[in-house]
C-alpha positions as CSV (number, residue, x, y, z in Angstrom):
1,M,-10.7,-31.9,3.5
2,I,-10.5,-27.9,3.7
3,I,-7.7,-26.6,5.6
4,A,-7.6,-23.0,7.3
5,L,-4.1,-22.3,8.1
6,A,-2.5,-19.9,9.9
7,G,1.2,-19.8,11.3
8,R,4.9,-17.8,11.2
9,R,6.7,-15.7,9.4
10,I,10.1,-16.1,8.0
11,D,12.3,-15.1,11.0
12,A,13.4,-11.7,10.4
13,P,17.6,-11.9,10.3
14,D,17.8,-10.2,13.8
15,A,15.4,-12.1,15.4
16,P,16.1,-12.7,19.0
17,T,14.6,-15.8,19.4
18,P,14.0,-18.5,16.3
19,R,10.4,-19.2,15.8
20,F,11.1,-20.2,11.9
21,P,14.2,-19.4,10.4
22,S,14.8,-19.4,6.8
23,E,16.7,-23.0,6.9
24,N,13.9,-24.9,8.2
25,V,12.0,-24.0,4.4
26,P,12.6,-27.4,3.0
27,L,11.5,-29.1,6.5
28,V,8.4,-27.4,7.1
29,Q,7.2,-27.6,2.8
30,S,7.9,-31.7,3.6
31,R,5.5,-31.3,6.6
32,L,2.9,-29.5,5.3
33,A,2.8,-31.7,1.9
34,D,2.7,-34.8,4.4
35,L,-0.5,-33.3,6.4
36,F,-2.2,-32.4,2.9
37,A,-1.8,-35.7,2.0
38,R,-2.8,-37.5,5.4
39,E,-5.6,-35.5,5.6
40,G,-6.8,-35.4,2.1
41,A,-7.0,-31.9,1.5
42,T,-8.7,-30.6,-1.1
43,A,-8.7,-26.8,-0.5
44,L,-6.7,-24.2,1.1
45,V,-7.6,-20.8,3.1
46,S,-4.8,-18.6,4.4
47,S,-3.2,-15.5,3.8
48,G,-0.5,-14.4,1.7
49,A,2.3,-13.9,4.7
50,C,6.0,-14.9,3.5
51,G,6.7,-18.1,5.5
52,A,4.1,-20.3,6.4
53,D,1.2,-18.7,4.3
54,L,3.1,-18.8,1.2
55,L,4.9,-22.1,1.8
56,A,1.5,-23.9,2.3
57,L,0.1,-22.2,-0.4
58,E,2.7,-23.2,-3.1
59,V,2.9,-27.2,-1.7
60,A,-1.7,-26.8,-2.3
61,G,-0.7,-25.3,-5.2
62,A,1.8,-28.3,-6.5
63,R,-1.1,-30.6,-5.4
64,G,-3.7,-29.1,-7.3
65,M,-5.5,-28.2,-4.4
66,Q,-8.1,-24.7,-4.5
67,R,-6.3,-21.8,-2.9
68,R,-8.0,-19.0,-1.3
69,V,-6.2,-16.3,0.2
70,V,-7.5,-13.3,2.5
71,L,-5.5,-10.4,2.9
72,A,-5.3,-7.5,5.5
73,F,-5.2,-4.6,2.8
74,D,-4.2,-3.5,-0.3
75,R,-2.0,-6.0,-2.4
76,E,0.5,-3.7,-2.5
77,R,0.2,-2.6,0.8
78,F,0.3,-6.2,2.4
79,R,3.6,-6.9,0.2
80,V,5.5,-4.5,1.9
81,T,4.1,-4.6,5.6
82,S,4.1,-9.0,5.4
83,V,6.2,-10.2,2.5
84,T,9.2,-8.2,1.7
85,D,10.2,-6.9,5.0
86,R,12.0,-10.1,5.8
87,G,14.3,-10.3,3.2
88,G,15.1,-13.4,1.0
89,D,12.8,-13.5,-2.4
90,W,9.3,-13.9,-1.0
91,G,7.9,-10.8,-2.8
92,A,8.1,-13.1,-6.2
93,H,6.4,-16.0,-4.5
94,Y,3.8,-13.7,-3.0
95,D,3.2,-12.0,-6.8
96,R,3.3,-15.6,-8.4
97,V,0.6,-17.3,-6.1
98,L,-1.3,-14.2,-6.4
99,A,-1.4,-13.9,-9.9
100,E,-2.1,-17.9,-10.4
101,L,-5.5,-17.4,-8.5
102,D,-6.8,-14.0,-9.7
103,P,-8.6,-15.8,-12.6
104,S,-10.6,-17.8,-10.1
105,G,-11.1,-14.6,-8.0
106,D,-9.8,-16.7,-5.0
107,V,-7.7,-13.2,-3.7
108,V,-9.6,-11.6,-0.9
109,T,-9.0,-8.3,0.8
110,L,-10.5,-7.3,3.7
111,D,-11.4,-3.5,4.0
112,G,-12.3,-1.4,7.3
113,H,-10.8,-3.4,9.7
114,G,-8.1,-1.0,11.3
115,E,-4.4,-1.3,10.9
116,G,-2.3,-4.1,12.7
117,T,-3.2,-6.4,15.1
118,E,-7.2,-5.3,14.6
119,A,-6.4,-6.2,11.0
120,Y,-5.0,-9.2,11.4
121,I,-7.5,-11.1,13.8
122,A,-10.3,-10.2,11.0
123,V,-8.2,-11.8,8.5
124,N,-7.6,-14.8,10.8
125,R,-11.3,-14.6,12.1
126,A,-12.4,-14.8,7.8
127,I,-10.2,-17.3,6.9
128,L,-11.8,-19.6,9.4
129,R,-15.4,-18.7,7.7
130,E,-13.8,-19.4,4.4
131,A,-13.1,-23.1,4.9
132,Q,-15.8,-23.5,7.0
133,S,-18.5,-22.1,3.9
134,L,-15.8,-24.2,1.0
135,A,-16.2,-27.1,3.4
136,R,-20.2,-26.8,3.7
137,Q,-20.2,-26.4,-0.1
138,S,-18.5,-29.4,-0.6
139,R,-19.8,-31.6,2.3
140,T,-16.4,-31.8,3.8
141,E,-15.0,-31.0,7.0
142,A,-12.5,-28.5,7.8
143,I,-9.6,-28.4,10.2
144,A,-7.4,-25.3,10.9
145,V,-4.0,-26.0,11.2
146,L,-1.2,-23.7,13.1
147,V,2.2,-23.7,11.0
148,W,4.5,-22.5,14.6
149,E,7.0,-23.6,16.9
150,G,4.4,-24.5,19.3
151,A,4.4,-21.7,21.8
152,P,2.8,-18.3,22.1
153,R,4.8,-15.4,22.2
154,G,2.4,-13.4,24.5
155,D,-0.9,-12.3,25.2
156,D,-1.1,-10.8,21.0
157,D,0.2,-14.1,19.4
158,L,-1.8,-14.0,16.7
159,T,-1.1,-17.6,15.4
160,A,-2.2,-18.7,18.8
161,S,-5.4,-16.6,18.7
162,F,-6.4,-17.9,15.6
163,G,-6.2,-21.7,17.2
164,E,-8.7,-20.6,19.9
165,D,-11.1,-19.2,17.2
166,A,-10.7,-22.7,15.5
167,R,-11.4,-24.7,18.4
168,G,-14.3,-22.2,19.6
169,S,-15.8,-22.9,16.3
170,G,-15.6,-26.3,16.9
171,L,-12.7,-27.0,14.3
172,R,-9.9,-29.5,15.1
173,V,-6.7,-28.3,15.4
174,E,-3.3,-29.9,14.1
175,S,0.1,-28.3,14.4
176,V,3.2,-27.8,11.9
177,K,5.8,-27.7,13.3
178,T,8.8,-24.9,12.4
179,L,12.0,-26.1,14.2
């Protein structure tokens, strides 16, 4: 089973609504490990942001799964805008995961997809394509996993959009709750 994954970043310290509080990291790690085991997951495709992405990448690494990371822009810019901006030691996690994946060439950087929402929508779609490609190559199936509290934030919610794109691609969608 190939897992295409997207989800919430760790909440900012001043977040008005909790979506993924940092104290829930161990709970989410456990839920991800349970899902990967239950599904017989062999590979994970995600981005590398703090929170859902990096936790899933670490859980997958501990299970010996193939991992592929899709970044919206160059590594350092992504690190500043999507990894270290929420505090904690997420930068060290990010650096370690990318260093582990460099020898296999499983870090993909998208270029020319604009800024902000446009770039992240392109990443979500690339994650789905990469997972489906890996599934075809390994003659297995792919599923999409949303790591979130279960409710869209509004019309511009990228996690909800990922789920809609996955369903539109014919993928089964599972959720791992962050609360």
